[in-house]
PALO-890121 format. One line per field, with one value per residue (C-alpha): residue number from 1; residue in three letters; y, x, z. Coordinates in steps of 0.1 Angstrom, whole numbers. Layout:
<sites>
num: (NUM; ...);
residu: (ala; ...);
v: (Y; ...);
u: (X; ...);
w: (Z; ...);
</sites>
This chain:
<sites>
num: (1; 2; 3; 4; 5; 6; 7; 8; 9; 10; 11; 12; 13; 14; 15; 16; 17; 18; 19; 20; 21; 22; 23; 24; 25; 26; 27; 28; 29; 30; 31; 32; 33; 34; 35; 36; 37; 38; 39; 40; 41; 42; 43; 44; 45; 46; 47; 48; 49; 50; 51; 52; 53; 54; 55; 56; 57; 58; 59; 60; 61; 62; 63; 64; 65; 66; 67; 68; 69; 70; 71; 72; 73; 74; 75; 76; 77; 78; 79; 80; 81; 82; 83; 84; 85; 86; 87; 88; 89; 90; 91; 92; 93; 94; 95; 96; 97; 98; 99; 100; 101; 102; 103; 104; 105; 106; 107; 108; 109; 110; 111; 112; 113; 114; 115; 116; 117; 118; 119; 120; 121; 122; 123; 124; 125; 126; 127; 128; 129; 130; 131; 132; 133; 134; 135; 136; 137; 138; 139; 140; 141; 142; 143; 144; 145; 146; 147; 148; 149; 150; 151; 152; 153; 154; 155; 156; 157; 158; 159; 160; 161; 162; 163; 164; 165; 166; 167; 168; 169; 170; 171; 172; 173; 174; 175; 176; 177; 178; 179; 180; 181; 182; 183; 184; 185; 186; 187; 188; 189; 190; 191; 192; 193; 194; 195; 196; 197; 198; 199; 200; 201; 202; 203; 204; 205; 206; 207; 208; 209; 210; 211; 212; 213; 214; 215; 216; 217; 218; 219; 220; 221; 222; 223; 224; 225; 226; 227; 228; 229; 230; 231; 232; 233; 234; 235; 236; 237; 238; 239; 240; 241; 242; 243; 244; 245; 246; 247; 248; 249; 250; 251; 252; 253; 254; 255; 256; 257; 258; 259; 260; 261; 262; 263; 264; 265; 266; 267; 268; 269; 270; 271; 272; 273; 274; 275; 276; 277; 278; 279; 280; 281; 282; 283; 284; 285; 286; 287; 288; 289; 290; 291; 292; 293; 294; 295; 296; 297; 298; 299; 300; 301; 302; 303; 304; 305; 306; 307; 308; 309; 310; 311; 312; 313; 314; 315; 316; 317; 318; 319; 320; 321; 322; 323; 324; 325; 326; 327; 328; 329; 330; 331; 332; 333; 334; 335; 336; 337; 338; 339; 340; 341; 342; 343; 344; 345; 346; 347; 348; 349; 350; 351; 352; 353; 354; 355; 356; 357; 358; 359; 360; 361; 362; 363; 364; 365; 366; 367; 368; 369; 370; 371; 372; 373; 374; 375; 376; 377; 378; 379; 380; 381; 382; 383; 384; 385; 386; 387; 388; 389; 390; 391; 392; 393; 394; 395; 396; 397; 398; 399; 400; 401; 402; 403; 404; 405; 406; 407; 408; 409; 410; 411; 412; 413; 414; 415; 416; 417; 418; 419; 420; 421; 422; 423; 424; 425; 426; 427; 428; 429; 430; 431; 432; 433; 434; 435; 436; 437; 438; 439; 440; 441; 442; 443; 444; 445; 446; 447; 448; 449; 450; 451; 452; 453; 454; 455; 456; 457; 458; 459; 460; 461; 462; 463; 464; 465; 466; 467; 468; 469; 470; 471; 472; 473; 474; 475; 476; 477; 478; 479; 480; 481; 482; 483; 484; 485; 486; 487; 488; 489; 490; 491; 492; 493; 494; 495; 496; 497; 498; 499; 500; 501; 502; 503; 504; 505; 506; 507; 508; 509; 510; 511; 512; 513; 514; 515; 516; 517; 518; 519; 520; 521; 522; 523; 524; 525; 526; 527; 528; 529; 530; 531; 532; 533; 534; 535; 536; 537; 538; 539; 540; 541; 542; 543; 544; 545; 546; 547; 548; 549; 550; 551; 552; 553; 554; 555; 556; 557; 558; 559; 560; 561; 562; 563; 564; 565; 566; 567; 568; 569; 570; 571; 572; 573; 574; 575; 576; 577; 578; 579; 580; 581; 582; 583; 584; 585; 586; 587; 588; 589; 590; 591; 592; 593; 594; 595; 596; 597; 598; 599; 600; 601; 602; 603; 604; 605; 606; 607; 608; 609; 610; 611; 612; 613; 614; 615; 616; 617; 618; 619; 620; 621; 622; 623; 624; 625; 626; 627; 628; 629; 630; 631; 632; 633; 634; 635; 636; 637; 638; 639; 640; 641; 642; 643; 644; 645; 646; 647; 648; 649; 650; 651; 652; 653; 654; 655; 656; 657; 658; 659; 660; 661; 662; 663; 664; 665; 666; 667; 668; 669; 670; 671; 672; 673; 674; 675; 676; 677; 678; 679; 680; 681; 682; 683; 684; 685; 686; 687; 688; 689; 690; 691; 692; 693; 694; 695; 696; 697; 698; 699; 700; 701; 702; 703; 704; 705; 706; 707; 708; 709; 710; 711; 712; 713; 714; 715; 716; 717; 718; 719; 720; 721; 722; 723; 724; 725; 726; 727; 728; 729; 730; 731; 732; 733; 734; 735; 736; 737; 738; 739; 740; 741; 742; 743; 744; 745; 746; 747; 748; 749; 750; 751; 752; 753; 754; 755; 756; 757; 758; 759; 760; 761; 762; 763; 764; 765; 766; 767; 768; 769; 770; 771; 772; 773; 774; 775; 776; 777; 778; 779; 780; 781; 782; 783; 784; 785; 786; 787; 788; 789; 790; 791; 792; 793; 794; 795; 796; 797; 798);
residu: (met; ala; gly; ala; thr; glu; val; ser; pro; asp; ile; leu; thr; pro; leu; ser; ala; asp; glu; leu; arg; arg; ile; asp; ala; tyr; trp; asn; ala; cys; asn; tyr; leu; ala; ala; gly; met; ile; tyr; leu; arg; ala; asn; pro; leu; leu; arg; glu; pro; leu; arg; pro; glu; his; ile; lys; asn; arg; leu; leu; gly; his; trp; gly; ser; asp; pro; gly; gln; ser; leu; ile; trp; val; his; leu; asn; arg; leu; ile; lys; lys; tyr; asp; leu; asn; val; met; tyr; val; ala; gly; pro; gly; his; gly; ala; pro; ala; thr; leu; ala; asn; cys; tyr; leu; glu; gly; tyr; tyr; ser; glu; ile; tyr; pro; asp; lys; ser; arg; asp; glu; ala; gly; leu; leu; lys; phe; phe; gln; gln; phe; ser; phe; pro; gly; gly; ile; gly; ser; his; cys; thr; pro; glu; thr; pro; gly; ser; ile; his; glu; gly; gly; glu; leu; gly; tyr; ser; ile; ser; his; ala; tyr; gly; ala; ala; phe; asp; asn; pro; asp; leu; ile; val; ala; val; ala; val; gly; asp; gly; glu; ala; glu; thr; gly; pro; leu; ala; thr; ala; trp; his; ser; asn; lys; phe; leu; asn; pro; ile; arg; asp; gly; ala; val; leu; pro; val; leu; his; leu; asn; gly; tyr; lys; ile; ala; asn; pro; thr; ile; leu; ala; arg; ile; pro; his; glu; glu; leu; glu; ala; leu; leu; ile; gly; tyr; gly; his; lys; pro; tyr; phe; val; glu; gly; asp; asp; pro; leu; ala; met; his; gln; lys; met; ala; ser; thr; leu; glu; gln; cys; val; leu; glu; ile; arg; ser; ile; gln; gln; gln; ala; arg; ser; thr; gly; asp; ala; thr; arg; pro; arg; trp; pro; met; ile; val; leu; arg; ser; pro; lys; gly; trp; thr; gly; pro; lys; val; val; asn; gly; his; lys; val; glu; gly; ser; trp; arg; ala; his; gln; ile; pro; val; ser; asp; pro; ala; thr; asn; lys; arg; asp; leu; lys; leu; val; glu; asp; trp; leu; his; ser; tyr; lys; pro; glu; glu; leu; phe; asp; ala; asn; gly; thr; leu; val; pro; glu; leu; gln; glu; leu; ala; pro; leu; gly; pro; arg; arg; ile; ser; ala; asn; pro; his; ala; asn; gly; gly; val; leu; arg; arg; glu; leu; glu; leu; pro; asp; phe; arg; asp; tyr; ala; val; glu; val; lys; ala; pro; gly; gly; ile; tyr; ala; gln; pro; thr; asp; val; leu; ala; his; phe; leu; ala; glu; val; met; arg; arg; asn; met; ser; ser; phe; arg; val; phe; gly; pro; asp; glu; thr; ala; ser; asn; arg; leu; thr; ala; ile; tyr; ala; ala; ser; lys; lys; thr; trp; leu; ala; glu; phe; glu; pro; asp; asp; ala; asp; gly; gly; glu; leu; asp; val; ala; gly; arg; val; met; glu; met; leu; ser; glu; his; thr; leu; glu; gly; trp; phe; glu; gly; tyr; val; leu; ser; gly; arg; his; gly; leu; phe; ser; ser; tyr; glu; ala; phe; ile; his; val; ile; asp; ser; met; phe; asn; gln; his; ala; lys; trp; leu; glu; lys; ser; lys; lys; glu; leu; asp; trp; arg; ala; pro; val; pro; ser; ile; asn; leu; leu; ile; thr; ser; leu; val; trp; arg; gln; asp; his; asn; gly; phe; thr; his; gln; asp; pro; gly; phe; leu; asp; val; val; thr; asn; lys; ser; pro; asp; val; val; arg; ile; tyr; leu; pro; pro; asp; ala; asn; cys; leu; leu; ser; val; thr; asp; his; cys; leu; arg; ser; arg; asp; tyr; val; asn; val; ile; val; ala; asp; lys; gln; glu; his; leu; gln; tyr; leu; thr; met; glu; asp; ala; val; thr; his; cys; thr; lys; gly; ile; gly; ile; trp; asp; trp; ala; ser; ser; asp; asn; gly; glu; glu; pro; asp; val; val; met; ala; cys; ala; gly; asp; ile; pro; thr; met; glu; ser; leu; ala; ala; val; ala; ile; leu; lys; glu; his; phe; pro; asp; leu; lys; ile; arg; phe; val; asn; val; val; asp; leu; phe; arg; leu; met; pro; ala; thr; glu; his; pro; his; gly; leu; ser; asp; arg; asp; phe; asp; ser; leu; phe; thr; thr; asp; lys; pro; val; ile; phe; asn; phe; his; ser; tyr; pro; ser; leu; ile; his; lys; leu; ser; tyr; arg; arg; lys; asn; his; asp; asn; leu; his; val; arg; gly; tyr; lys; glu; lys; gly; ser; ile; asn; thr; pro; leu; glu; leu; ala; ile; leu; asn; gln; ile; asp; arg; phe; asn; leu; ala; ile; asp; val; ile; asp; arg; val; pro; arg; leu; arg; ser; val; gly; ala; his; val; lys; glu; trp; leu; lys; gly; gln; ile; ile; glu; ser; ile; ala; tyr; ala; his; thr; glu; gly; ile; asp; lys; glu; glu; ile; arg; lys; trp; lys; trp; pro; gly);
v: (-421; -429; -457; -480; -516; -532; -558; -550; -564; -579; -604; -610; -647; -655; -693; -715; -745; -767; -744; -742; -780; -785; -757; -770; -805; -792; -774; -806; -823; -797; -801; -839; -837; -812; -834; -866; -854; -846; -880; -907; -930; -957; -961; -927; -928; -947; -976; -997; -990; -967; -986; -974; -986; -962; -932; -916; -922; -885; -861; -828; -801; -773; -776; -744; -720; -746; -746; -707; -706; -733; -713; -683; -705; -723; -690; -675; -705; -696; -660; -670; -691; -665; -635; -652; -638; -641; -648; -657; -667; -660; -680; -659; -682; -698; -735; -733; -754; -782; -759; -748; -784; -798; -772; -778; -815; -812; -789; -816; -794; -811; -845; -829; -817; -848; -877; -902; -882; -892; -884; -918; -937; -948; -912; -898; -921; -909; -873; -879; -899; -872; -844; -834; -868; -875; -873; -856; -819; -794; -779; -745; -736; -745; -741; -776; -763; -752; -718; -704; -676; -673; -700; -685; -702; -668; -646; -610; -609; -621; -587; -572; -603; -599; -563; -571; -596; -571; -543; -540; -569; -550; -580; -599; -601; -613; -626; -628; -646; -627; -647; -628; -640; -628; -595; -588; -586; -554; -562; -570; -538; -516; -536; -524; -491; -508; -496; -461; -474; -494; -476; -487; -479; -500; -524; -553; -555; -570; -583; -589; -613; -608; -643; -638; -672; -659; -676; -681; -713; -707; -673; -652; -628; -590; -581; -608; -593; -557; -542; -544; -506; -504; -530; -514; -480; -494; -509; -478; -458; -480; -469; -500; -505; -535; -560; -585; -621; -637; -668; -706; -721; -734; -729; -694; -686; -698; -674; -646; -653; -657; -624; -604; -618; -610; -575; -570; -583; -560; -530; -539; -540; -508; -490; -502; -494; -459; -452; -467; -450; -416; -418; -407; -428; -410; -435; -455; -471; -507; -534; -560; -588; -596; -633; -643; -680; -705; -718; -754; -750; -783; -802; -818; -794; -810; -834; -850; -824; -794; -770; -774; -759; -721; -723; -723; -761; -764; -746; -777; -812; -812; -849; -857; -895; -916; -942; -954; -940; -957; -927; -904; -928; -928; -890; -888; -914; -897; -863; -876; -894; -861; -849; -879; -889; -918; -890; -869; -895; -923; -959; -951; -924; -895; -864; -869; -851; -827; -813; -813; -789; -763; -758; -734; -749; -747; -716; -701; -726; -708; -736; -733; -695; -688; -657; -680; -696; -663; -676; -688; -652; -636; -614; -604; -568; -546; -533; -504; -509; -502; -492; -460; -448; -454; -430; -420; -433; -420; -433; -455; -437; -403; -390; -392; -400; -411; -447; -448; -415; -430; -461; -441; -428; -464; -474; -445; -459; -494; -479; -461; -493; -515; -494; -523; -548; -530; -511; -496; -500; -481; -469; -431; -431; -431; -395; -400; -430; -407; -424; -392; -395; -423; -397; -384; -417; -422; -405; -420; -439; -419; -423; -406; -369; -343; -308; -279; -279; -315; -300; -284; -314; -339; -362; -377; -391; -415; -431; -433; -465; -458; -475; -457; -464; -463; -501; -523; -553; -540; -530; -564; -581; -561; -569; -606; -607; -587; -610; -643; -633; -627; -591; -573; -548; -534; -525; -499; -495; -482; -510; -509; -513; -539; -561; -554; -579; -606; -632; -623; -627; -661; -672; -661; -678; -710; -707; -702; -731; -756; -743; -742; -775; -797; -784; -786; -773; -740; -717; -695; -661; -628; -623; -601; -574; -556; -525; -519; -484; -456; -478; -484; -465; -432; -426; -393; -379; -409; -427; -461; -470; -468; -489; -525; -544; -577; -585; -601; -627; -635; -639; -663; -687; -695; -719; -704; -718; -690; -661; -639; -609; -583; -555; -534; -511; -483; -470; -489; -521; -512; -508; -541; -560; -544; -554; -589; -591; -577; -604; -632; -656; -674; -655; -630; -606; -583; -554; -533; -499; -465; -433; -409; -398; -424; -429; -446; -472; -492; -483; -498; -525; -534; -533; -558; -581; -578; -583; -613; -629; -618; -616; -606; -590; -553; -551; -513; -514; -544; -545; -582; -581; -617; -630; -646; -617; -608; -599; -600; -570; -581; -560; -561; -529; -493; -478; -509; -507; -471; -475; -506; -487; -459; -484; -498; -463; -458; -491; -485; -451; -465; -499; -497; -533; -548; -572; -566; -584; -564; -584; -570; -591; -582; -615; -626; -662; -666; -672; -704; -737; -746; -779; -759; -733; -733; -699; -705; -708; -740; -746; -740; -707; -696; -704; -686; -654; -656; -677; -707; -694; -656; -632; -621; -589; -588; -555; -562; -542; -562; -583; -601; -635; -637; -640; -667; -685; -685; -695; -716; -747; -730; -739; -705; -698; -695; -666; -649; -618; -601; -565; -553; -538; -544; -525; -495; -461; -432; -398; -400; -388; -416; -419; -418; -446; -466; -461; -473; -505; -508; -509; -476; -471; -466; -497; -518; -506; -514; -549; -556; -544; -568; -598; -596; -611; -589; -557; -563; -552; -524; -510; -497; -460; -462; -479; -450; -425; -444; -444; -407; -403; -421; -399; -367; -377; -384; -351; -332; -348; -339; -303; -295; -320; -332; -353; -336; -324; -348; -376; -364; -357; -385; -400; -429; -416; -437);
u: (86; 123; 136; 166; 162; 184; 169; 167; 197; 172; 160; 190; 192; 158; 160; 175; 195; 165; 141; 166; 168; 131; 123; 149; 134; 99; 112; 129; 95; 80; 107; 105; 67; 72; 97; 78; 46; 64; 82; 66; 36; 47; 71; 62; 85; 114; 110; 126; 151; 137; 129; 117; 82; 80; 84; 55; 54; 50; 69; 49; 54; 77; 103; 123; 104; 91; 119; 119; 81; 82; 108; 84; 55; 74; 86; 52; 39; 64; 52; 15; 20; 41; 19; -15; -15; -42; -23; -32; -6; -7; 16; 26; 51; 30; 34; 46; 17; 39; 51; 15; 2; 30; 24; -14; -8; 16; -8; -35; -61; -57; -66; -97; -110; -99; -101; -86; -54; -49; -19; -3; 16; -15; -28; 6; 7; -26; -15; 16; -3; -29; -5; -3; -19; -50; -80; -60; -50; -30; 4; -11; -28; -61; -95; -90; -61; -71; -59; -57; -76; -50; -46; -14; -16; -15; 12; 8; -21; -7; -2; -35; -53; -35; -45; -81; -82; -66; -91; -116; -99; -81; -66; -54; -19; -16; 19; 24; 53; 61; 79; 107; 94; 60; 76; 82; 46; 26; -1; 24; 43; 12; 1; 31; 12; -16; 1; -12; -47; -42; -56; -37; -67; -94; -75; -52; -16; 1; 36; 52; 81; 99; 114; 145; 157; 172; 155; 123; 116; 146; 160; 174; 150; 155; 153; 178; 203; 204; 226; 215; 213; 191; 167; 165; 159; 131; 113; 118; 104; 74; 69; 81; 108; 127; 146; 170; 174; 201; 221; 221; 232; 199; 207; 220; 190; 166; 180; 179; 144; 132; 146; 136; 101; 97; 110; 84; 55; 65; 67; 33; 18; 35; 22; -13; -13; 0; -26; -55; -46; -42; -67; -39; -40; -10; 6; 34; 63; 52; 79; 86; 112; 135; 143; 173; 178; 189; 165; 157; 174; 184; 179; 205; 234; 246; 228; 246; 274; 250; 244; 209; 205; 208; 200; 170; 173; 157; 126; 106; 119; 156; 162; 142; 146; 147; 123; 147; 181; 198; 220; 190; 172; 201; 202; 165; 169; 199; 181; 150; 170; 189; 158; 159; 122; 129; 134; 105; 77; 69; 62; 27; 39; 27; 48; 65; 48; 76; 73; 35; 38; 53; 21; -6; -39; -75; -83; -49; -34; -27; -43; -75; -77; -114; -106; -93; -127; -145; -180; -180; -174; -198; -225; -254; -255; -281; -297; -322; -353; -342; -378; -373; -349; -372; -377; -413; -425; -460; -459; -434; -407; -418; -389; -351; -328; -292; -294; -260; -268; -300; -281; -255; -280; -290; -253; -246; -272; -258; -224; -238; -254; -223; -193; -171; -181; -189; -166; -169; -140; -132; -102; -104; -139; -164; -174; -171; -195; -220; -216; -207; -236; -217; -193; -221; -217; -179; -151; -121; -95; -62; -32; -6; 1; -27; -26; -48; -66; -78; -105; -121; -139; -111; -132; -102; -102; -80; -112; -128; -143; -143; -112; -98; -65; -57; -49; -79; -56; -50; -86; -99; -73; -84; -120; -114; -94; -122; -150; -130; -125; -162; -171; -191; -186; -191; -166; -175; -154; -155; -167; -138; -112; -128; -109; -78; -91; -102; -78; -83; -121; -113; -92; -118; -147; -127; -121; -158; -168; -145; -155; -192; -196; -171; -160; -187; -164; -159; -188; -204; -188; -203; -204; -181; -204; -191; -209; -199; -207; -194; -207; -198; -228; -221; -184; -190; -155; -134; -140; -130; -106; -135; -159; -156; -184; -166; -162; -196; -182; -154; -180; -202; -172; -174; -198; -233; -234; -211; -216; -245; -250; -277; -286; -313; -330; -336; -329; -356; -345; -309; -319; -337; -309; -282; -302; -304; -267; -256; -277; -262; -234; -207; -213; -196; -224; -219; -243; -243; -258; -249; -242; -258; -294; -318; -355; -372; -398; -411; -426; -407; -434; -432; -394; -392; -416; -396; -362; -375; -386; -354; -371; -406; -430; -437; -474; -475; -449; -465; -493; -499; -527; -519; -521; -494; -471; -457; -424; -407; -387; -363; -336; -311; -293; -303; -295; -307; -339; -345; -337; -359; -388; -382; -382; -415; -430; -420; -434; -467; -471; -466; -481; -509; -520; -485; -485; -453; -443; -418; -395; -369; -341; -326; -309; -288; -285; -323; -317; -298; -318; -330; -311; -278; -286; -309; -322; -325; -358; -374; -380; -417; -412; -386; -409; -438; -418; -399; -423; -413; -414; -416; -387; -370; -350; -328; -311; -282; -258; -227; -214; -242; -224; -230; -268; -264; -240; -266; -295; -282; -301; -335; -362; -364; -327; -327; -351; -332; -314; -291; -280; -251; -217; -196; -164; -176; -170; -148; -158; -195; -228; -249; -272; -244; -226; -258; -263; -227; -234; -270; -286; -305; -342; -340; -320; -341; -373; -358; -349; -385; -397; -373; -381; -419; -432; -463; -443; -417; -440; -458; -429; -407; -416; -411; -377; -367; -378; -358; -327; -331; -333; -300; -283; -298; -289; -253; -250; -265; -241; -211; -224; -236; -216; -248; -279; -311; -332; -360; -335; -319; -353; -373; -400; -423; -454; -478);
w: (-420; -420; -398; -395; -406; -379; -357; -320; -301; -276; -301; -324; -314; -299; -302; -275; -286; -280; -299; -328; -329; -329; -354; -378; -375; -381; -412; -423; -420; -442; -468; -467; -474; -502; -519; -511; -527; -559; -562; -542; -549; -524; -495; -480; -450; -467; -444; -472; -499; -526; -558; -592; -586; -556; -580; -598; -635; -643; -621; -619; -594; -583; -557; -559; -536; -511; -485; -483; -480; -452; -434; -433; -421; -394; -379; -381; -361; -333; -331; -333; -302; -284; -291; -298; -333; -359; -391; -427; -452; -490; -512; -541; -559; -586; -581; -545; -532; -517; -490; -481; -483; -462; -434; -436; -432; -403; -384; -386; -402; -436; -420; -404; -437; -456; -431; -455; -455; -419; -397; -401; -428; -447; -448; -457; -486; -499; -493; -515; -542; -548; -556; -593; -601; -622; -601; -573; -567; -586; -579; -570; -538; -553; -535; -521; -500; -465; -454; -489; -507; -534; -561; -575; -609; -625; -610; -598; -574; -540; -525; -536; -523; -490; -486; -495; -467; -442; -449; -420; -402; -374; -356; -387; -400; -436; -444; -481; -498; -530; -556; -572; -606; -596; -586; -623; -632; -637; -612; -585; -592; -587; -557; -536; -534; -514; -482; -490; -485; -453; -422; -390; -369; -386; -408; -402; -414; -444; -440; -474; -477; -510; -516; -536; -546; -578; -606; -626; -646; -669; -662; -634; -618; -620; -584; -574; -599; -589; -562; -526; -524; -555; -542; -508; -523; -545; -515; -494; -523; -522; -486; -468; -442; -455; -434; -451; -442; -464; -464; -470; -436; -422; -385; -390; -412; -385; -360; -385; -396; -360; -349; -380; -381; -344; -350; -378; -356; -327; -351; -365; -330; -321; -352; -345; -308; -315; -341; -322; -289; -304; -333; -357; -389; -405; -429; -412; -429; -426; -422; -448; -453; -481; -478; -500; -499; -526; -552; -542; -508; -491; -523; -545; -552; -584; -608; -638; -635; -635; -606; -593; -558; -563; -600; -623; -626; -591; -601; -610; -607; -595; -604; -635; -641; -609; -623; -650; -640; -611; -604; -603; -580; -556; -556; -547; -520; -504; -507; -489; -463; -456; -437; -414; -416; -392; -365; -376; -376; -352; -358; -370; -394; -373; -366; -333; -303; -296; -331; -331; -302; -324; -343; -330; -320; -334; -355; -347; -371; -403; -423; -401; -400; -406; -427; -453; -455; -454; -458; -422; -411; -436; -422; -443; -455; -439; -470; -472; -493; -528; -537; -516; -543; -573; -602; -605; -639; -647; -683; -701; -719; -708; -687; -686; -657; -651; -639; -621; -603; -590; -579; -561; -536; -528; -525; -502; -477; -481; -471; -441; -428; -433; -424; -416; -443; -476; -499; -534; -558; -590; -610; -606; -621; -592; -601; -638; -635; -618; -584; -566; -542; -524; -510; -488; -469; -472; -491; -509; -489; -489; -467; -489; -485; -485; -500; -490; -524; -516; -494; -524; -539; -536; -514; -497; -462; -442; -431; -465; -479; -516; -530; -560; -578; -614; -616; -623; -614; -579; -573; -584; -563; -532; -540; -543; -511; -494; -505; -500; -464; -460; -468; -496; -523; -558; -585; -612; -643; -678; -701; -725; -698; -676; -700; -680; -654; -679; -666; -630; -635; -651; -621; -596; -615; -616; -578; -572; -594; -577; -542; -549; -567; -551; -516; -490; -463; -481; -470; -496; -500; -511; -548; -569; -583; -614; -626; -662; -673; -695; -723; -759; -773; -755; -762; -780; -774; -764; -797; -809; -781; -756; -776; -766; -750; -753; -716; -718; -742; -717; -689; -709; -714; -676; -659; -657; -621; -610; -635; -644; -668; -663; -687; -668; -693; -668; -633; -615; -630; -621; -584; -584; -601; -578; -546; -559; -567; -533; -516; -538; -529; -549; -582; -604; -613; -642; -644; -676; -671; -686; -667; -692; -692; -706; -710; -680; -688; -658; -624; -595; -591; -628; -627; -599; -617; -650; -633; -614; -646; -663; -697; -707; -731; -727; -736; -737; -765; -784; -809; -813; -786; -776; -811; -833; -841; -875; -860; -826; -816; -788; -771; -743; -730; -726; -760; -779; -759; -768; -804; -806; -791; -816; -844; -831; -830; -867; -878; -859; -875; -910; -907; -881; -886; -881; -852; -831; -800; -779; -757; -733; -718; -684; -674; -704; -692; -694; -731; -723; -723; -688; -693; -693; -667; -637; -646; -684; -703; -712; -749; -744; -726; -752; -781; -765; -763; -796; -817; -837; -873; -874; -877; -845; -847; -816; -808; -785; -765; -773; -802; -821; -820; -783; -787; -813; -790; -762; -783; -812; -802; -802; -828; -844; -845; -883; -881; -853; -867; -842; -844; -822; -821; -852; -844; -863; -848; -839; -826; -832; -818; -802; -831; -857; -838; -837; -874; -882; -863; -876; -842; -848; -852; -889; -898; -875; -892; -926; -913; -903; -937; -954; -932; -928; -961; -965; -960; -987; -1015; -996; -976; -1004; -999; -962; -967; -990; -963; -936; -958; -962; -924; -920; -945; -930; -895; -903; -922; -893; -868; -890; -894; -859; -838; -821; -829; -838; -809; -818; -815; -783; -766; -782; -760; -764; -782; -762);
</sites>
């Protein structure tokens, strides 16, 4: 894997004098637009002297990384045209949108998407006015930005997004600018290892450009302040072949970047050609670039006696007060004039033709690359009939099965039928989560070293499609990049540790909401499907650290237009829900299903009906016979469902005339009012299920407050009593953990006795017996280390 990092002598100075002049001018146009959109609200081409009223009242934006990013983009354009490349660009520096926006505008695609931002002076003015302005666009590469799949507002995900887009896209090169501040984040540090999962035969390539401009918002950056040898060793250790482009003289840097970038492209092509012609996917040492240029390059060097270019002061607004300070105004005017806009734009305010010619055409423009609007490339999954994988249920609650194991056989066939557009992601837990059957269709992707013992159950393969790495951040980033570029997948994770991606989920949900509700030009993309398993209620040996169902609370904070939560109570419901989720678009679907053996309740036909409704009465578990019930027993989740049914069985045995209505919830958002969610229940439907004045005991998988949050406006809310996880637990048996959190059958039965008025006086003896059962069950667990057999093998007595 070793290799020199010198550029080939044949391409050391690839630009002719005329090419160099024109590329520098195009780059100046990019920099002019980037600065102009930060400062100007009028006089967009400086056709008259700059006055205070031409300056925005609030200066918001980030200048520091823009010139370096535009340097990358401009030189990518040259090679796209020379070699007919298919290139995406991911802007990692957080607020570096001015560079991306400027290039989108100069390529013409921005005006095609937004005709009012036309390629003339009037359109340029609107382009400037909208940036970081109320009612306009943000300073990140938001969904409104053509050519972007990466918002960048939260740092650390640029490389993982880039690799996600490159998987199964053999002709695509994803160039990703990595900010040196961003490079200090944990997610970015793990994402460097993505090159051990990139197959040169079937996948595209990722070309990282580590942009060392030296500073974050107020501090130097670590990688810019370590010796060259140490940085090079670090990047080589990550498995890359680093090339260094360093300097501050624009003309010299153009030649360096042109030659180095061309060298990298030629190496990428050579690696791919070698692998594809020989069928040998042995991991290569992929090239990358370290671009070391000044922060705020080409901007003001000194402002009010302080160094700006090449310092942290260039990160945001280099000149802070041009509207009221004449000296600052003159600095901004001289800075903008230094790019010679009068030579870049014609009398109409349009980029001059000789510079327009430097941009690629049509979908070869980076801003117009269809992979960055992945919905236009999306192909529907070829799905088997999930009914073919059904568990045979002859009677409700009569047999046990492992839901995720049942699901795995369905997913394996999904994989077989979609071997270039479907992947399964998981942090070293595919087997632990009982999804092993997937390996029959495809093993785990692995391009690091192999050892002989790997053949004995290691399930590793350079051509594998199961993506495992012990970094939830990187996995989620891959998955997001994969779906945003039009492909499909499923991510399984332990429930307690899906929290690692809380903020990534937030960012993706916001991206979807903006795209789905406001941007007609963004085509719908496949959904992110999260299978949450290894659940809170079955952490027998992992204990308290593995008991946290709170991800559901995070999800419900997002718009119900883009998120859904499903709690299928058995395997057949899980199959039905998963099929639905794999077919959906523009959602984050969260499926909560345990991997352990659980009772099975519904035939496949009944499961489909129940999941389609999302919430419904189980007549076979009810005793109200269509009359007004004394109590409603509601539940959501596998263990809560079983414990609720067991409580019903106890109550029926001791109070045969008690009228119980049993309600099971699969789709959690059905609890919301229909006025707030298109899939929510109307008040009338909600009342018919839960009554208007009778006690409702709701046994819930997660924290009780969440059910109250979703239903607080309902008529009978005062009589809704939710049982759920209360942060009680350690190393416990399943029943003991349920007892500690009062979601168990005994506490539920006691709750009914206390809340149904006519049982309060006659149920005292039953309550005493139930309390005794609680004491006895805990004592047995602490003596034998297991629940009683009648608990472990309990079945519905019907």
